[in-house]
N, CA, C and O of each residue as an XYZ file, in Angstrom:
568
protein
N      -9.565      0.084    -31.061
C      -9.360      0.934    -31.991
C      -8.467      0.510    -32.855
O      -7.516     -0.184    -32.496
N      -8.685      0.916    -34.234
C      -7.930      0.707    -34.962
C      -7.192      1.519    -35.447
O      -7.719      2.538    -35.893
N      -5.575      1.355    -35.548
C      -4.675      1.781    -35.546
C      -3.583      1.443    -36.794
O      -3.056      0.331    -36.812
N      -3.235      2.522    -37.922
C      -2.621      1.869    -38.941
C      -1.208      1.537    -38.494
O      -0.570      2.154    -37.641
N      -0.726      0.260    -39.330
C       0.511     -0.229    -38.877
C       1.625      0.613    -38.969
O       2.371      0.522    -37.994
N       1.994      1.454    -39.888
C       2.956      2.571    -39.352
C       3.048      3.078    -38.467
O       4.144      3.172    -37.914
N       1.636      3.761    -37.826
C       1.312      4.532    -36.822
C       1.974      3.959    -35.384
O       2.646      4.557    -34.543
N       1.445      2.336    -35.443
C       1.737      1.855    -34.287
C       3.201      1.265    -34.172
O       3.696      1.012    -33.074
N       3.917      1.045    -35.458
C       5.353      0.836    -35.082
C       6.181      1.962    -34.864
O       7.163      1.649    -34.192
N       6.141      3.435    -35.257
C       6.445      4.390    -34.848
C       6.330      4.802    -33.030
O       7.118      5.283    -32.216
N       4.905      4.311    -32.978
C       4.758      4.546    -31.029
C       5.486      3.137    -30.464
O       6.327      3.207    -29.567
N       5.219      2.266    -30.870
C       6.438      1.269    -30.393
C       7.925      1.065    -30.347
O       8.610      0.341    -29.624
N       8.264      1.958    -31.383
C       9.922      2.086    -31.609
C      10.094      3.510    -30.609
O      11.224      3.792    -30.210
N       9.031      4.297    -30.270
C       9.475      5.172    -29.684
C       9.437      5.124    -28.091
O       9.955      5.888    -27.277
N       8.635      3.946    -27.901
C       8.217      3.322    -26.474
C       9.552      2.589    -26.248
O      10.198      3.010    -25.288
N      10.088      1.575    -26.947
C      11.270      1.038    -27.020
C      12.408      1.461    -26.704
O      13.163      1.079    -25.810
N      12.560      2.552    -27.732
C      13.758      3.057    -27.270
C      14.572      3.942    -26.191
O      15.791      4.036    -26.042
N      13.616      4.502    -25.553
C      13.262      5.206    -24.106
C      13.182      4.609    -22.942
O      13.783      4.874    -21.901
N      12.046      3.406    -23.272
C      11.561      2.855    -22.149
C      10.620      3.457    -21.513
O      10.102      2.777    -20.627
N      10.191      4.566    -21.667
C       8.961      5.648    -21.170
C       8.575      6.198    -22.479
O       9.079      6.235    -23.601
N       7.480      6.619    -21.913
C       6.571      7.124    -22.910
C       5.619      8.106    -22.294
O       4.889      7.540    -21.481
N       5.324      9.733    -22.444
C       4.067     10.478    -21.673
C       3.442     11.024    -22.678
O       3.939     11.656    -23.610
N       1.971     10.690    -22.417
C       1.293     11.685    -23.392
C       0.454     12.424    -22.715
O       0.343     12.096    -21.534
N      -0.311     13.505    -23.144
C      -1.051     14.279    -21.983
C      -2.574     13.922    -22.659
O      -2.645     13.605    -23.846
N      -3.607     13.990    -21.924
C      -4.771     13.716    -21.790
C      -5.512     14.774    -22.617
O      -6.313     15.549    -22.095
N      -5.198     14.781    -24.015
C      -5.875     15.514    -24.567
C      -6.510     14.511    -26.272
O      -5.746     14.411    -27.232
N      -7.593     14.053    -26.293
C      -7.784     13.340    -27.384
C      -8.075     13.785    -28.472
O      -8.400     13.050    -29.404
N      -8.014     15.052    -28.555
C      -7.946     16.017    -29.563
C      -6.641     16.648    -30.095
O      -6.711     17.429    -31.044
N      -5.697     16.407    -29.644
C      -4.815     16.860    -30.066
C      -4.167     15.967    -31.423
O      -3.928     14.761    -31.377
N      -3.950     16.833    -32.605
C      -3.621     16.317    -33.490
C      -2.382     15.245    -33.782
O      -2.411     14.161    -34.363
N      -1.284     15.963    -33.155
C       0.172     14.944    -33.104
C       0.689     15.007    -31.719
O       0.710     15.951    -30.929
N       1.182     13.549    -31.582
C       2.086     13.569    -30.490
C       3.205     14.780    -30.621
O       3.401     15.444    -31.639
N       3.782     14.892    -29.562
C       5.060     15.770    -30.012
C       6.523     15.292    -30.136
O       7.514     15.851    -30.604
N       6.297     13.767    -29.424
C       7.424     12.964    -29.722
C       7.489     11.915    -30.633
O       8.544     11.336    -30.895
N       6.195     11.586    -31.228
C       6.088     10.350    -31.911
C       5.752     10.881    -33.399
O       6.420     10.446    -34.337
N       4.644     11.889    -33.639
C       4.308     12.583    -34.514
C       3.146     11.935    -35.134
O       2.843     12.186    -36.301
N       2.459     11.087    -34.385
C       1.195     10.584    -34.905
C      -0.152     11.123    -33.790
O       0.046     11.671    -32.705
N      -1.250     10.866    -34.266
C      -2.114     11.270    -33.207
C      -2.447     10.810    -31.809
O      -2.724      9.651    -31.498
N      -2.385     11.907    -30.959
C      -2.229     11.491    -29.557
C      -2.926     10.716    -29.036
O      -2.529      9.944    -28.163
N      -4.467     10.783    -29.603
C      -5.433      9.757    -29.461
C      -4.950      7.999    -29.501
O      -5.106      7.200    -28.578
N      -4.371      7.739    -30.776
C      -3.882      6.611    -31.139
C      -2.610      6.018    -30.217
O      -2.282      4.833    -30.165
N      -1.896      7.267    -29.416
C      -0.648      7.051    -28.805
C      -1.247      6.319    -27.461
O      -0.746      5.266    -27.067
N      -2.403      6.973    -26.747
C      -2.868      6.783    -25.633
C      -3.799      5.567    -25.576
O      -3.885      4.883    -24.556
N      -4.531      5.300    -26.751
C      -4.987      3.643    -27.137
C      -4.080      3.043    -27.152
O      -4.028      2.430    -26.086
N      -2.944      2.736    -27.992
C      -1.920      1.649    -28.166
C      -1.296      1.502    -26.840
O      -0.905      0.370    -26.556
N      -1.163      2.274    -26.134
C      -0.512      2.306    -24.990
C      -1.700      1.363    -23.646
O      -1.472      0.731    -22.614
N      -2.710      1.671    -24.263
C      -3.702      1.039    -22.993
C      -3.639     -0.192    -23.603
O      -3.684     -1.038    -22.710
N      -3.568     -0.643    -24.548
C      -3.829     -2.103    -25.118
C      -2.142     -2.663    -24.828
O      -2.127     -3.894    -24.869
N      -1.126     -2.231    -24.626
C      -0.104     -2.815    -24.355
C      -0.290     -2.903    -22.594
O       0.185     -3.912    -22.073
N      -0.885     -1.997    -21.788
C      -1.205     -2.091    -20.612
C      -1.867     -2.905    -20.086
O      -1.493     -3.343    -18.998
N      -3.415     -3.509    -20.859
C      -3.802     -4.608    -20.663
C      -3.357     -6.008    -20.853
O      -3.905     -7.002    -20.376
N      -2.180     -5.973    -21.691
C      -1.494     -7.374    -21.675
C      -0.760     -7.282    -20.849
O      -0.546     -8.478    -20.650
N       0.228     -6.439    -19.711
C       0.703     -6.475    -18.856
C       2.146     -6.116    -19.521
O       3.152     -6.395    -18.868
N       2.279     -5.495    -20.820
C       3.652     -5.014    -21.192
C       3.952     -3.848    -20.712
O       5.148     -3.658    -20.488
N       3.059     -2.826    -20.437
C       3.562     -1.535    -20.123
C       2.686     -1.319    -18.715
O       1.569     -1.800    -18.525
N       3.526     -0.390    -17.653
C       2.778     -0.089    -16.374
C       2.249      1.498    -16.838
O       2.874      2.266    -17.569
N       1.171      1.698    -16.316
C       0.503      2.641    -16.541
C       0.314      3.906    -15.543
O      -0.681      3.678    -14.855
N       1.028      5.432    -15.131
C       0.603      6.131    -13.744
C      -0.191      7.442    -15.034
O      -0.028      7.640    -16.237
N      -1.065      8.084    -13.945
C      -1.553      8.950    -14.625
C      -1.767     10.123    -13.209
O      -2.280      9.921    -12.108
N      -1.123     11.410    -13.807
C      -1.079     12.277    -12.726
C      -1.348     13.835    -13.577
O      -0.846     14.243    -14.625
N      -2.126     14.338    -12.852
C      -2.107     15.788    -13.892
C      -2.454     16.057    -14.963
O      -1.940     16.916    -15.680
N      -3.663     15.148    -15.308
C      -3.705     15.131    -16.948
C      -2.447     14.622    -17.873
O      -2.208     15.159    -18.955
N      -1.703     13.592    -17.377
C      -0.638     13.114    -17.966
C      -0.360     11.810    -17.762
O       0.058     11.529    -16.638
N      -0.524     10.604    -18.846
C      -0.401      9.694    -18.771
C       1.119      9.336    -18.939
O       1.797      9.766    -19.872
N       1.709      8.304    -17.707
C       2.995      7.856    -18.096
C       3.148      6.608    -18.161
O       2.753      5.957    -17.194
N       3.750      5.916    -19.281
C       3.954      4.774    -19.477
C       5.145      4.107    -19.323
O       5.994      4.513    -20.116
N       5.526      3.207    -18.572
C       6.709      2.478    -18.229
C       6.733      0.747    -18.841
O       6.004     -0.180    -18.487
N       7.775      0.751    -19.798
C       7.704     -0.534    -20.119
C       8.465     -1.591    -18.711
O       9.321     -1.439    -17.839
N       7.571     -2.618    -19.160
C       7.942     -3.724    -18.031
C       9.188     -4.839    -18.781
O       9.427     -4.690    -19.979
N       9.665     -5.544    -18.265
C      10.393     -6.444    -18.786
C       9.811     -7.912    -19.736
O      10.439     -8.731    -20.406
N       8.532     -7.791    -19.463
C       7.547     -8.704    -20.560
C       7.526     -7.911    -21.913
O       7.762     -8.549    -22.938
N       7.276     -6.647    -21.990
C       6.826     -5.777    -22.356
C       8.322     -5.334    -23.382
O       8.128     -5.037    -24.561
N       9.567     -5.329    -22.889
C      10.610     -5.394    -23.706
C      11.139     -6.523    -24.456
O      11.973     -6.351    -25.345
N      10.651     -7.778    -24.109
C      10.659     -8.947    -25.042
C       9.747     -9.021    -25.770
O       9.861     -9.692    -26.796
N       8.514     -8.332    -25.456
C       7.064     -8.344    -26.707
C       7.641     -7.241    -27.838
O       7.809     -7.488    -29.032
N       7.800     -6.465    -27.426
C       8.356     -5.434    -28.569
C       9.839     -5.561    -29.350
O      10.208     -5.032    -30.399
N      10.371     -6.243    -28.662
C      12.073     -6.695    -29.257
C      11.463     -7.783    -30.133
O      11.880     -7.628    -31.281
N      10.730     -8.708    -30.047
C       9.921     -9.568    -30.931
C       9.246     -9.120    -31.868
O       9.334     -9.674    -32.964
N       8.285     -7.856    -31.664
C       7.396     -7.383    -32.427
C       8.279     -6.654    -33.463
O       8.169     -7.093    -34.607
N       9.246     -5.491    -33.262
C      10.113     -5.108    -33.966
C      11.330     -5.713    -34.747
O      12.033     -4.934    -35.391
N      11.582     -6.850    -34.735
C      12.502     -7.642    -35.120
C      13.745     -7.276    -34.460
O      14.681     -7.443    -35.241
N      14.096     -6.867    -33.395
C      15.513     -6.362    -32.914
C      16.211     -7.355    -32.319
O      15.510     -8.218    -31.792
N      17.379     -7.493    -32.245
C      18.431     -8.375    -31.734
C      18.178     -8.219    -30.074
O      17.485     -7.282    -29.676
N      18.694     -9.053    -29.248
C      18.988     -9.313    -27.910
C      19.486     -8.351    -27.163
O      19.197     -8.070    -26.000
N      20.268     -7.843    -27.894
C      21.227     -6.977    -27.544
C      21.053     -5.490    -27.144
O      21.563     -4.827    -26.241
N      20.004     -5.134    -28.291
C      19.134     -3.817    -28.374
C      18.560     -3.680    -26.962
O      17.866     -4.674    -26.746
N      18.571     -2.803    -25.858
C      17.587     -2.452    -24.618
C      17.431     -1.052    -24.698
O      18.323     -0.303    -25.097
N      16.198     -0.648    -24.289
C      15.808      0.595    -24.226
C      16.898      1.316    -23.210
O      17.763      0.690    -22.597
N      16.732      2.509    -23.155
C      17.746      3.654    -22.971
C      17.303      3.747    -21.038
O      17.957      4.456    -20.274
N      16.410      3.104    -20.693
C      16.077      3.045    -19.310
C      16.508      1.869    -18.844
O      16.482      1.835    -17.614
N      16.936      0.791    -19.405
C      17.194     -0.400    -18.889
C      19.193     -0.295    -19.053
O      19.920     -1.124    -18.505
N      19.516      0.410    -19.563
C      21.340      0.536    -19.600
C      21.899      1.084    -18.259
O      21.344      2.005    -17.659
N      22.857      0.562    -17.888
C      23.345      0.461    -16.816
C      24.590      2.421    -17.396
O      25.076      2.759    -18.475
N      24.587      3.033    -16.159
C      25.233      4.272    -16.058
C      26.845      4.011    -15.934
O      27.157      3.520    -14.850
N      27.543      4.162    -16.517
C      28.720      4.135    -16.238
C      29.546      5.197    -15.333
O      29.769      6.331    -15.759
N      29.898      4.850    -14.315
C      30.210      5.911    -12.984
C      31.733      5.785    -12.792
O      32.243      4.755    -12.351
N      32.606      7.140    -13.228
C      33.643      7.015    -12.719
C      34.177      6.447    -11.218
O      33.345      6.712    -10.350
N      35.303      5.767    -10.727
C      35.045      5.240     -9.538
C      35.507      6.497     -8.732
O      36.349      7.290     -9.153
N      34.848      6.598     -7.495
C      35.543      7.653     -6.776
C      36.788      7.656     -5.989
O      37.074      6.759     -5.196
N      37.591      8.788     -6.250
C      39.217      8.691     -5.669
C      38.955      8.392     -3.982
O      38.147      8.840     -3.169
N      40.042      7.424     -3.910
C      39.876      7.037     -2.383
C      40.854      8.029     -1.422
O      42.017      8.372     -1.632
N      40.111      8.310     -0.481
C      41.002      9.016      0.591
C      42.295      8.503      1.079
O      42.290      7.368      1.554
N      43.522      9.231      1.032
C      44.313      8.420      1.373
C      44.486      9.113      3.050
O      44.435     10.269      3.470
N      44.714      7.749      3.729
C      44.860      7.711      4.799
C      46.424      7.629      5.629
O      47.175      6.679      5.407
N      46.722      8.502      6.393
C      48.163      8.698      6.945
C      47.977      7.862      8.324
O      46.948      7.694      8.979
N      49.284      7.396      8.559
C      49.415      6.738      9.862
C      48.894      7.493     11.138
O      48.139      6.779     11.798
N      49.042      8.427     11.527
C      48.749      8.951     12.360
C      47.799     10.180     11.383
O      48.096     10.634     10.278
N      46.328     10.564     12.431
C      45.692     11.361     11.955
C      45.917     12.422     12.566
O      46.604     12.318     13.582
N      45.479     13.634     12.212
C      45.575     14.994     12.351
C      44.577     15.256     13.483
O      43.364     15.178     13.291
N      45.093     15.554     14.614
C      44.608     15.685     15.846
C      43.765     17.171     15.676
O      44.453     18.163     15.435
N      42.252     17.330     15.802
C      41.621     18.538     15.877
C      41.913     19.018     17.266
O      42.425     18.284     18.111
N      41.539     20.404     17.509
C      41.950     21.065     18.693
C      40.661     20.775     19.434
O      40.802     21.027     20.630
N      39.597     20.383     19.164
C      38.516     20.292     19.967
C      38.072     18.772     20.135
O      36.979     18.377     20.542
N      39.038     18.098     19.779
C      38.843     16.617     20.434
C      39.404     16.040     21.021
O      39.509     14.818     20.915
N      40.229     17.114     22.258
C      40.460     16.633     23.358
C      39.735     16.115     24.294
O      40.102     15.204     25.037
N      38.446     16.779     24.315
C      37.495     16.290     25.520
C      37.206     14.901     25.554
O      36.747     14.429     26.594
N      37.466     13.982     24.297
C      37.036     12.605     23.958
C      38.110     11.778     24.887
O      37.721     10.740     25.423
N      39.610     12.282     25.103
C      40.533     11.484     25.758
C      40.210     10.701     27.087
O      39.702     11.279     28.048
N      40.500      9.471     27.098
C      39.798      8.732     28.307
C      41.098      8.864     29.505
O      40.690      8.550     30.623
N      42.260      9.183     29.477
C      43.128     10.051     30.688
C      42.952     10.760     30.986
O      43.555     10.937     32.045
N      42.002     12.027     30.546
C      42.018     12.885     31.317
C      40.591     13.554     31.884
O      40.231     14.714     32.088
N      39.836     11.989     32.067
C      38.529     12.089     32.999
C      38.704     12.194     34.248
O      37.776     12.682     34.893
N      39.823     11.810     34.891
C      39.863     11.425     36.465
C      39.149     12.409     37.488
O      38.728     12.041     38.585
N      39.064     13.732     36.988
C      38.656     14.539     37.886
C      36.801     14.857     37.315
O      35.898     15.099     38.116
N      36.660     14.790     36.152
C      35.288     15.106     35.724
C      34.318     13.847     36.117
O      33.109     13.993     35.939
N      34.725     12.842     36.550
C      33.481     11.630     36.577
C      32.870     12.208     37.842
O      33.077     13.352     38.244
N      32.180     11.402     38.363
C      30.850     11.530     39.253
C      31.802     11.189     40.782
O      32.693     10.354     40.938
N      31.342     11.973     41.576
C      31.903     11.499     43.088
C      31.549     10.099     43.224
O      30.582      9.488     42.770
N      32.672      9.652     44.047
C      32.335      8.431     44.459
C      31.260      7.822     45.472
O      30.997      6.621     45.518
N      30.699      8.749     46.239
C      29.742      8.124     46.907
C      28.642      8.959     46.374
O      28.010      9.553     47.247
N      28.204      9.176     44.967
C      27.084      9.516     44.522
C      26.216      8.516     44.419
O      26.843      7.593     43.899
N      25.052      8.163     44.636
C      24.154      7.403     44.544
C      22.675      7.855     44.133
O      21.850      8.004     45.034
N      22.328      8.069     42.852
C      21.058      8.791     42.404
C      19.792      7.576     42.733
O      19.731      6.392     42.404
N      18.902      8.394     43.477
C      17.691      7.877     43.601
C      16.477      8.255     43.113
O      16.528      9.393     42.645
N      15.312      7.699     43.035
C      14.091      8.395     42.393
C      13.128      8.419     43.621
O      12.784      7.388     44.198
N      12.737      9.608     43.962
C      11.928      9.779     44.975
C      10.194      9.937     44.429
O       9.365     10.299     45.264
N       9.822      9.681     43.203
C       8.277     10.168     42.942
C       8.649     11.394     42.493
O       9.754     11.937     42.486
N       7.311     11.853     42.023
C       7.347     13.212     41.555
C       6.025     13.673     41.898
O       5.008     12.991     42.026
N       6.226     15.403     42.081
C       5.019     16.038     42.552
C       4.461     16.053     43.623
O       3.378     16.630     43.717
N       5.062     15.406     44.756
C       4.677     14.871     45.997
C       3.976     14.178     46.171
O       3.275     14.387     47.161
N       3.745     13.132     45.490
C       3.047     11.842     45.703
C       3.834     11.133     46.293
O       5.048     11.164     46.086
N       3.092     10.160     47.369
C       4.031      9.080     48.404
C       4.087      7.933     47.535
O       4.677      6.914     47.894
């Protein structure tokens, strides 16, 4: 399909900025809500990128989900004449603050119900000395 260069550039820029693009399977939709070009042109441009391996396509419930691959990032970076430092939003690492470490004291606080785990109190609770379990079969079989 012949797509004007300014429309193709708008589609590629929108795809490169986020790293993903979503399009409803409605070929008669006059404008794509995010890109501002006809929806058919968005679908066909992404279909062309998919056939070359630059985009991965998922289809679910009348929606196309396009995800940029690593080869696609390199291709669009070259096509849009962008420096190597510019990456899509999905490829940026999120900086998370380090979780505060718990302060451990030398002696941990003893819980009231943790006494059953103590080894020194098991003298009377163990099995009798002469206990010998045996298996005699089941349900009267010999």
